[in-house]
C-alpha positions as CSV (number, residue, x, y, z in Angstrom):
1,M,-13.8,43.1,-1.8
2,N,-16.6,43.0,-4.3
3,M,-17.2,40.4,-7.0
4,I,-19.6,41.4,-9.8
5,K,-20.8,38.5,-12.0
6,T,-22.7,39.1,-15.2
7,V,-24.0,36.4,-17.5
8,E,-23.7,37.9,-21.0
9,Q,-25.3,35.0,-22.9
10,E,-25.6,31.3,-22.3
11,G,-22.2,29.8,-21.5
12,V,-20.5,33.1,-21.1
13,L,-19.7,34.7,-17.7
14,S,-18.0,38.0,-17.0
15,V,-16.6,38.6,-13.6
16,S,-15.1,41.8,-12.2
17,F,-13.2,42.1,-8.9
18,R,-12.8,45.3,-7.0
19,G,-10.6,46.1,-4.0
20,R,-8.6,43.4,-2.3
21,L,-8.8,39.7,-3.1
22,E,-7.7,38.0,0.1
23,D,-10.7,35.8,1.0
24,P,-10.6,32.4,-0.8
25,T,-14.3,32.0,-0.2
26,V,-14.8,34.6,-2.9
27,I,-13.0,32.4,-5.4
28,M,-15.1,29.5,-4.2
29,Q,-18.2,31.5,-5.1
30,L,-16.7,31.9,-8.5
31,F,-16.0,28.2,-8.8
32,H,-19.7,27.5,-8.0
33,S,-20.7,29.8,-10.8
34,L,-18.6,28.1,-13.5
35,E,-20.8,25.1,-14.1
36,G,-21.9,25.2,-17.7
37,V,-19.6,28.2,-18.5
38,E,-17.6,27.8,-21.7
39,E,-16.1,31.3,-21.8
40,L,-15.0,33.3,-18.8
41,H,-14.1,37.0,-19.0
42,L,-12.0,38.2,-15.9
43,D,-11.7,41.9,-15.2
44,L,-9.0,42.6,-12.6
45,Q,-8.6,46.3,-13.5
46,K,-10.0,47.5,-10.2
47,L,-8.3,45.0,-8.0
48,N,-5.6,46.6,-5.9
49,S,-4.3,43.8,-3.7
50,L,-4.1,40.0,-4.1
51,S,-3.0,37.6,-1.3
52,P,-1.0,34.5,-2.0
53,M,-4.2,32.4,-1.4
54,G,-6.1,34.6,-3.9
55,L,-3.3,34.1,-6.4
56,H,-3.4,30.3,-6.1
57,A,-7.2,30.3,-6.2
58,L,-7.1,32.2,-9.5
59,A,-4.6,29.7,-10.8
60,A,-7.0,27.0,-9.9
61,V,-9.8,28.8,-11.8
62,Q,-7.4,29.0,-14.8
63,K,-6.8,25.2,-14.6
64,Y,-10.5,24.4,-14.3
65,M,-11.4,26.6,-17.3
66,R,-8.6,25.0,-19.4
67,D,-10.3,21.7,-18.8
68,H,-13.9,22.8,-19.2
69,G,-13.8,25.9,-21.4
70,K,-11.5,28.9,-21.8
71,I,-10.8,32.2,-20.3
72,V,-11.1,34.5,-23.3
73,E,-10.1,37.8,-21.7
74,Y,-8.1,39.2,-18.8
75,S,-8.0,42.9,-17.9
76,L,-5.1,43.7,-15.6
77,N,-4.0,47.0,-14.1
78,S,-0.2,47.8,-13.7
79,V,-0.2,46.8,-10.0
80,M,-1.7,43.4,-10.7
81,M,0.6,42.9,-13.7
82,K,3.6,43.5,-11.4
83,T,2.1,41.2,-8.8
84,F,1.7,38.3,-11.3
85,A,5.1,38.9,-12.8
86,T,6.9,39.1,-9.4
87,S,5.2,35.9,-8.1
88,G,5.9,33.9,-11.3
89,F,2.2,33.6,-12.1
90,L,2.4,35.7,-15.3
91,F,2.1,32.5,-17.2
92,L,-1.6,32.6,-16.5
93,F,-1.9,35.3,-19.1
């Protein structure tokens, strides 16, 4: 699992995940990066597996950003779209 973070400008963070998202500590790393972020861009195009813990952690990121800023962009591949739809988490998008 790789997480690539890029600060585009002050208050804007872009994050790209690759591989499998199964380790909740990766999402905790993302949480620690959100202080002062007003806009979050999430790229899940290269994510090919998502555990239930990873799914719930992304929901927590969504809730945090709803209270402190916004997620302005999601990029999903067809596998992730199906995963979110099947699990009932498609509402995140």
